[in-house]
N, C-alpha and C positions, 0 to 999 in steps of 0.2 A: 710715490713711495719714498720714505725717508731713508737716509743712509744709516747704517748701524754705527753706534758710538765706537770710538777708538780710545784706548787708555794707555798711558805711559806709566809703567811701574818701575820704580827704582828700589832695589833691595840688596841687602848684604847676602852673599853666598860664600861661606868660608872666608878666605882672605881677599875677596874681590867684591866689587859693586857691579851689579848687572842693571842695565837699563834696557827694558824690553817693551814691546807694544803688543796689545791683545784686544780682541773685540768684546770679550765678556769677563767681568770681574765681580765677585760678590762675596759676602761673608759666608764662610763654610758652616755646615752643621757640626763639624768637628771644632770644638771650642778652641779659640786662639789662632785659627788659620783663616787665610783669605784664599778663595779659589780663583784661579786664572785659567781661562779657556781661549782657544783659537788664537794662538800666537801669530803675529804678523812679522814676516821677514821680507826684505827687499827682493824684487824680482831680479833674475839673472840677465839683465839687459846690458850691463856694462862689462867691459873686458877686465877692469880692475877688480880684484878680489880683496875684500876686507877681512883680515884674519879674525877680528873680534866677532864679526857677523857669522863667519864660518864656525867659530867655536860655539856660539850660542845655538846655531842651527843644529849642530851635532849634539849639543847637550839636551835640546828639546825635541830632537827627532823622534817621531812616534809618540810623543806625549799628547794625550787628549786633554788632560786637565792637570794642573799643578797646584799643590797646596803649599802656600808660603806662610811661615809663622809670622804673626803680626809684629813681633818684636824685631824681625828682620827687615821690615818695610821702612824705607826712608820717606817715600812720597808716592802718591798716585794722582795723576792728572788726567782729566778728560781732554783730549786734543782733537783738532779738526782733521789732521792727517798724520800718518805715521812718519817717523823720522829715522835716523840712523841708530841702530842698536849699538850699545857700547858695553865694554867690559873694562873696568878700572881696578888697578891694584890698590889695596889699602896700605898706605905707607906706615912704617913703624911709629912715626911721630904723630899720626892722625889719632884723634880721640874717637873711640867707638864706644858708645854706651851700650852695655849689655843689660838684658832684662835681669832683674835681681833674682837670685836663686834662693831656695829655701835656706841653705847654709849661711847666706849673708845676713839673715835675720836672727840666727841662733845666738843667744846671749853667751858672753865669754864666762868661763868658770871663775868663780870668786876665789880669791886667795885670802884665807883667814889666818 
């Protein structure tokens, strides 16, 4: 019997970048979203507690399925095994490309 695939998903969430692992990921029926299911977090076998992992465990506690907007996703990789989950702050000098909004395409009024 073959092992289930594991995916590493890196995405923007407000002013942070989340790096999480999950077993299932696919395009959502809701246009513009990716569905992520079965999040994977490290086992509690170590005495050392990682605050980033605890934050993500709390954020996704009780979540069966998460819908992440496509424009928030930085990268998705299929990996052989899960790694350490991470939360990184976006620094003020970092360039973050936002999805263009409808207002960004509206023409400027002409001055006659």
